[in-house]
C-alpha positions as CSV (number, residue, x, y, z in Angstrom):
1,X,-37.5,31.4,-150.1
2,X,-36.7,34.2,-152.8
3,X,-33.7,33.1,-154.4
4,X,-35.0,30.2,-156.9
5,X,-32.9,29.2,-159.7
6,X,-35.6,28.0,-162.3
7,X,-34.6,25.3,-164.8
8,X,-36.8,24.8,-168.0
9,X,-37.4,22.0,-170.2
10,X,-37.0,23.3,-173.7
11,X,-38.7,19.6,-175.0
12,X,-41.7,20.1,-173.1
13,X,-42.3,23.1,-173.1
14,X,-40.7,24.5,-176.5
15,X,-41.9,28.1,-176.4
16,X,-41.7,28.8,-172.4
17,X,-45.0,29.7,-172.2
18,X,-45.2,27.7,-169.0
19,X,-41.8,28.9,-168.1
20,X,-42.7,32.4,-168.6
21,X,-46.3,31.6,-166.3
22,X,-43.8,30.8,-163.3
23,X,-41.2,33.4,-163.8
24,X,-43.7,36.3,-163.8
25,X,-45.4,34.9,-160.6
26,X,-42.1,34.6,-158.9
27,X,-41.0,38.0,-159.2
28,X,-44.9,39.2,-158.8
29,X,-43.8,38.2,-155.3
30,X,-40.1,39.3,-155.0
31,X,-38.4,36.5,-155.6
32,X,-34.8,36.8,-157.5
33,X,-34.7,34.5,-160.1
34,X,-32.2,32.6,-162.0
35,X,-31.8,30.8,-164.9
36,X,-29.2,29.1,-166.9
37,X,-27.9,30.9,-169.7
38,X,-28.4,28.3,-172.6
39,X,-32.5,29.6,-172.2
40,X,-32.2,33.1,-172.3
41,X,-32.7,33.4,-175.6
42,X,-36.0,31.8,-175.6
43,X,-37.2,33.6,-172.4
44,X,-36.4,37.5,-173.2
45,X,-38.0,38.7,-169.6
46,X,-36.5,41.6,-167.9
47,X,-35.5,40.8,-163.9
48,X,-34.1,37.5,-164.8
49,X,-30.5,36.4,-163.7
50,X,-28.7,34.1,-165.8
51,X,-25.7,32.1,-165.1
52,X,-23.7,29.7,-167.1
53,X,-22.7,27.0,-165.1
54,X,-22.2,26.6,-161.5
55,X,-25.3,27.6,-159.1
56,X,-25.6,30.9,-157.8
57,X,-24.3,31.3,-154.9
58,X,-27.3,33.1,-153.5
59,X,-29.7,30.5,-154.7
60,X,-32.1,28.9,-151.9
61,X,-33.9,26.2,-153.9
62,X,-34.2,24.5,-157.5
63,X,-37.7,24.8,-159.5
64,X,-37.2,22.1,-162.2
65,X,-40.4,21.9,-164.4
66,X,-40.7,19.0,-166.6
67,X,-41.3,15.1,-165.4
68,X,-39.6,13.0,-163.5
69,X,-36.8,12.9,-165.6
70,X,-36.3,16.5,-165.6
71,X,-36.4,16.5,-161.8
72,X,-34.0,13.2,-161.4
73,X,-31.4,15.5,-163.7
74,X,-32.1,18.7,-161.8
75,X,-31.6,16.6,-158.4
76,X,-27.7,16.4,-159.2
77,X,-27.5,19.9,-158.5
78,X,-29.9,19.9,-155.7
79,X,-28.0,17.4,-153.9
80,X,-24.3,19.3,-154.9
81,X,-25.8,22.5,-153.3
82,X,-27.2,21.1,-150.3
83,X,-30.8,23.0,-151.3
84,X,-34.0,22.0,-152.0
85,X,-36.0,21.3,-155.4
86,X,-39.1,21.6,-156.1
87,X,-41.0,20.3,-159.6
88,X,-43.5,21.4,-161.9
89,X,-45.0,18.1,-163.5
90,X,-45.2,18.7,-167.7
91,X,-45.4,15.0,-167.9
92,X,-47.2,12.2,-167.5
93,X,-47.1,10.7,-164.3
94,X,-44.9,13.4,-162.6
95,X,-44.6,11.4,-159.5
96,X,-41.2,13.1,-158.0
97,X,-43.0,16.5,-159.2
98,X,-45.1,18.4,-156.3
99,X,-47.7,20.4,-158.0
100,X,-49.3,20.1,-161.7
101,X,-49.0,22.8,-164.5
102,X,-52.3,23.8,-163.5
103,X,-51.5,24.4,-159.3
104,X,-49.3,27.6,-160.0
105,X,-51.1,29.4,-157.5
106,X,-49.7,27.4,-155.1
107,X,-46.3,28.7,-155.7
108,X,-47.0,32.0,-153.6
109,X,-46.5,29.7,-150.2
110,X,-43.0,29.9,-150.9
111,X,-43.2,33.2,-149.7
112,X,-45.4,32.8,-147.1
113,X,-43.2,29.9,-145.6
114,X,-46.0,27.7,-145.8
115,X,-44.2,24.8,-147.3
116,X,-42.1,22.2,-145.2
117,X,-39.1,20.4,-146.7
118,X,-38.6,16.7,-146.7
119,X,-35.7,14.8,-147.0
120,X,-34.8,11.3,-148.6
121,X,-32.0,9.1,-148.9
122,X,-30.1,8.5,-151.9
123,X,-27.6,5.8,-152.6
124,X,-23.9,6.1,-152.9
125,X,-22.3,3.6,-155.7
126,X,-19.1,2.1,-156.7
127,X,-17.7,-0.1,-158.9
128,X,-14.9,-2.8,-158.5
129,X,-12.6,-4.6,-161.2
130,X,-9.6,-6.3,-160.8
131,X,-10.1,-5.5,-157.1
132,X,-9.5,-1.6,-157.8
133,X,-13.1,0.2,-156.6
134,X,-14.4,3.1,-158.5
135,X,-16.3,5.7,-156.9
136,X,-19.3,6.9,-158.9
137,X,-20.2,10.8,-158.4
138,X,-23.4,10.7,-159.0
139,X,-25.9,9.9,-155.8
140,X,-28.8,7.2,-156.9
141,X,-32.1,9.1,-156.0
142,X,-34.5,6.3,-157.5
143,X,-32.4,3.1,-158.3
144,X,-29.7,1.9,-159.2
145,X,-30.6,-0.8,-162.3
146,X,-28.2,-3.9,-163.2
147,X,-29.2,-5.5,-166.3
148,X,-28.5,-7.6,-169.3
149,X,-26.2,-5.4,-172.0
150,X,-28.0,-5.4,-175.6
151,X,-27.7,-8.9,-177.2
152,X,-26.3,-10.3,-174.3
153,X,-28.8,-13.0,-172.7
154,X,-29.9,-14.2,-169.5
155,X,-27.8,-12.8,-166.6
156,X,-26.8,-14.7,-163.5
157,X,-26.5,-12.2,-160.7
158,X,-24.8,-12.7,-156.8
159,X,-26.3,-10.3,-154.2
160,X,-24.7,-10.2,-151.0
161,X,-25.5,-8.4,-148.0
162,X,-22.4,-7.5,-146.5
163,X,-23.0,-10.2,-143.7
164,X,-22.1,-13.4,-145.4
165,X,-25.5,-14.0,-147.1
166,X,-26.2,-14.1,-150.6
167,X,-28.5,-14.9,-153.2
168,X,-27.9,-15.8,-156.7
169,X,-30.3,-14.7,-159.3
170,X,-31.3,-16.2,-163.3
171,X,-32.9,-12.7,-164.4
172,X,-33.0,-10.1,-166.8
173,X,-31.7,-8.1,-163.8
174,X,-31.9,-6.6,-160.5
175,X,-33.2,-3.3,-159.4
176,X,-32.4,-1.7,-155.9
177,X,-34.6,0.9,-155.1
178,X,-35.0,3.9,-152.5
179,X,-38.4,4.3,-151.3
180,X,-38.6,7.3,-153.2
181,X,-37.8,4.8,-156.2
182,X,-39.9,2.3,-155.3
183,X,-42.9,3.8,-157.5
184,X,-40.5,3.9,-160.3
185,X,-39.1,0.8,-162.4
186,X,-39.5,-1.5,-159.2
187,X,-43.0,-1.0,-159.2
188,X,-43.1,-2.1,-162.8
189,X,-41.3,-4.7,-162.3
190,X,-43.9,-6.1,-159.3
191,X,-41.6,-4.2,-156.0
192,X,-44.1,-3.0,-153.4
193,X,-44.6,1.1,-152.6
194,X,-42.4,1.4,-149.5
195,X,-43.7,5.3,-148.2
196,X,-41.1,7.5,-148.9
197,X,-40.8,9.0,-145.7
198,X,-39.1,5.7,-144.3
199,X,-35.5,4.8,-144.8
200,X,-35.0,1.5,-146.8
201,X,-33.4,-0.6,-149.4
202,X,-35.5,-2.6,-151.9
203,X,-34.2,-5.1,-154.2
204,X,-36.6,-6.6,-156.9
205,X,-35.3,-8.9,-159.7
206,X,-35.8,-8.4,-163.2
207,X,-38.4,-11.2,-164.6
208,X,-36.4,-13.8,-162.3
209,X,-36.0,-17.6,-163.9
210,X,-37.0,-18.7,-160.5
211,X,-39.8,-19.7,-157.9
212,X,-38.3,-17.3,-155.6
213,X,-39.2,-13.7,-157.4
214,X,-40.3,-11.6,-154.7
215,X,-38.7,-8.3,-153.3
216,X,-36.5,-8.0,-150.6
217,X,-36.5,-4.9,-148.2
218,X,-33.0,-4.5,-146.3
219,X,-32.4,-1.9,-143.3
220,X,-31.1,1.4,-144.8
221,X,-27.6,0.7,-143.4
222,X,-27.6,-2.9,-145.0
223,X,-24.0,-2.5,-147.6
224,X,-25.3,-4.6,-150.9
225,X,-23.4,-5.6,-153.5
226,X,-24.3,-7.4,-157.1
227,X,-21.7,-8.9,-158.3
228,X,-21.5,-10.5,-162.3
229,X,-21.4,-14.4,-162.1
230,X,-22.4,-15.0,-165.7
231,X,-20.3,-18.6,-166.6
232,X,-20.9,-17.2,-170.3
233,X,-18.8,-14.1,-170.2
234,X,-21.7,-11.8,-170.7
235,X,-21.3,-8.1,-170.1
236,X,-24.1,-6.3,-167.7
237,X,-25.2,-2.5,-167.7
238,X,-25.4,-0.7,-164.5
239,X,-27.6,2.4,-164.8
240,X,-28.1,5.1,-162.2
241,X,-31.3,6.9,-162.3
242,X,-32.4,5.7,-165.7
243,X,-29.4,7.6,-166.9
244,X,-25.6,7.1,-166.6
245,X,-24.7,3.9,-167.8
246,X,-21.7,1.8,-167.1
247,X,-20.6,-1.8,-168.5
248,X,-20.3,-4.7,-165.5
249,X,-18.1,-7.5,-167.0
250,X,-17.8,-10.7,-165.6
251,X,-16.8,-10.8,-162.1
252,X,-17.3,-6.9,-161.9
253,X,-19.0,-5.8,-158.5
254,X,-21.3,-3.1,-157.9
255,X,-21.5,-1.6,-154.2
256,X,-24.4,-0.1,-153.5
257,X,-24.6,1.8,-149.6
258,X,-27.0,4.6,-147.8
259,X,-24.9,7.8,-148.9
260,X,-24.6,10.7,-146.1
261,X,-26.5,13.1,-148.9
262,X,-30.2,13.5,-149.3
263,X,-32.0,14.7,-151.5
264,X,-34.5,17.7,-149.9
265,X,-37.8,18.2,-151.7
266,X,-40.2,20.8,-151.2
267,X,-43.9,20.0,-150.3
268,X,-46.3,22.0,-150.6
269,X,-49.3,19.3,-149.7
270,X,-49.6,17.3,-146.7
271,X,-50.0,13.8,-148.7
272,X,-48.8,10.2,-147.6
273,X,-46.4,8.0,-151.0
274,X,-49.9,6.2,-151.3
275,X,-52.1,9.6,-151.7
276,X,-49.4,11.1,-154.1
277,X,-49.3,8.0,-156.3
278,X,-53.5,7.8,-156.5
279,X,-53.6,11.1,-157.2
280,X,-51.3,11.1,-159.7
281,X,-52.8,7.7,-161.4
282,X,-56.1,9.5,-161.4
283,X,-54.7,12.6,-163.0
284,X,-52.6,10.3,-165.9
285,X,-55.9,8.4,-166.6
286,X,-58.0,12.0,-167.0
287,X,-54.9,12.6,-169.5
288,X,-55.3,9.9,-171.6
């Protein structure tokens, strides 16, 4: 890797100290570094190329600095350009980030081909209202969350698997997670950890008012749908990766299926999903 887009986080790194350290390190190995123009005043380093909107055509990878939220935001650009992504964690858990802020020396492996690229499945999401389907541009990397809107009561949802099978939930909502996202909100809601090398769809209810409140694992190519069947006219909210939000009116439908697009993540370590989680949790406990 030589042509590297670096996306800083001015909130977690307000003085750009970590960003400058990383950029200097990449330049010292002969890398060409590209940064969004909005960060030019904070950097003030020679040898950096800046771009305005679209990623430069020469870009071979994205290096994002921050936490899991920063990685998810940058994944939109990585998926769109079809290039891999690597995260440097400045947050707390940082499960999606490959290295922590004290492991920057490992970036030298980018220039000696001592890395691997793992592909992770993503979801295609669309909303159906009055028979009209709206395809959402953003792929879900972690999860799609259908939950009660602010001020609304308990939600009534119907989950269908595309084969005529359906389940009805009285719950605060439903999480449909990728294996990569199984360690995020789904895990907090009692869902299982799925190794990120697998392809699957994990459905986990949120605070289900039922004796049946377990997660269900579906094959990766199962077309799932979740319908708002609230008899009280309550609206719901659809969130993709904790970011973009959409309103789900009564009788509206959310369709979730495997996307043809994948997220490529650069790995510098040979670790399993459980190994990564254990290491991250240990590191988190040391920070607290």
